[in-house]
N, C-alpha and C positions, 0 to 999 in steps of 0.2 A: 515446501516443508513437509518434515515426516510426521507421519501420525502413528498413534500407539496401534499396536496389533489388536487390543480389544475395540479401537474404533473401526478399525479396517474390517475386523469380522462381524461387528454390529450393523456396520454398512451393507456389507455384502449379504448378510442373512436377510436385511430388509428389502434390497432389491430382488432376492430369489423368492421372498415371499410374496411381493407384490406380482411377480411373474405368475405363480401358482394361483393366486386369486382372481388375476383378470384375464383369464384365458375365456377367449370366445367360445371355445368348444369344450364339452366335457373331458374328451380325451382326444389323443392325437394318433389314431391308428390308419392311416393310409391304406393299408393292405385291406382291411375289412370295407372301408368305404368304397374302393376300387371293385372289390367283388360285389357289393352290392349295386354300385353302377353298371357292372357288367351283367348282371341278372336282368337289370331293366333293359340294357341294349340289346340283347340277344333276342329279343320278341321277332326279329327278322333274321334271315341269313347274312352274317357280316363276315367279310375277309379279315384276316388277322391283322393286316396292316392298317385296316379301318378301326379295329378294335384297339390296337396299341395307340394310335392317335387321339382316339376317344378317352382312353385312360391315362395318357401323356406318360406311356413306358414303351420300353423296347420291346419288339415283337416277340422276342424270346419270354420277356415276362408275362406277355399277354398269354402265350402259350401255358406258362406255369398256373396262371389263374384259369385258364379253361379246364386243366387237369385237377385244380382245386375242386372246381364245380362238380366235376365227374366223380371225384371221390367223396363228395358230399350226396351224391344221390341224384342228381340233376341228368336229365336225358339230354344229352348235347348231341345233336345230328350233325353232319357234316356232308358237304356236296363239293365235288371238286370244279372250280372255276379257275382256269388258268390265269395268272401264274399261282394263286394262292387257293387253299381250302376255304370254304365258308362254313360258319358254325352258327347253330340255333338252337336255344332250349326248347324243349317241347312238352315238358311236363310241369310248368310252373303252377298250374291251379291244382293238379294232384299233389305234387310236392308239398305245396303251402297248406292244402287241405288236411293232410296227414301228418303235419307235423306236430299235432297234439301228442 
């Protein structure tokens, strides 16, 4: 049976309103979540494949996140361990204490 367009849009609006009100998270920005997760994870030297696996992203994306951290002022040190570089943040305490 065909319903009127008013009924259809009322029903559609009710569904979308329900979705907005019942989200379990206040916002859904995976990039920000992954950056915080990466900051916490880089307390030791980690290879890029470990980082990518931990964040559930491609290795190229993991490199982009490391570059974002560098642009934000984190001191990301690296060392060469074949076949990958390994990365670690060294100024966490200094970075967050000077954030004021």
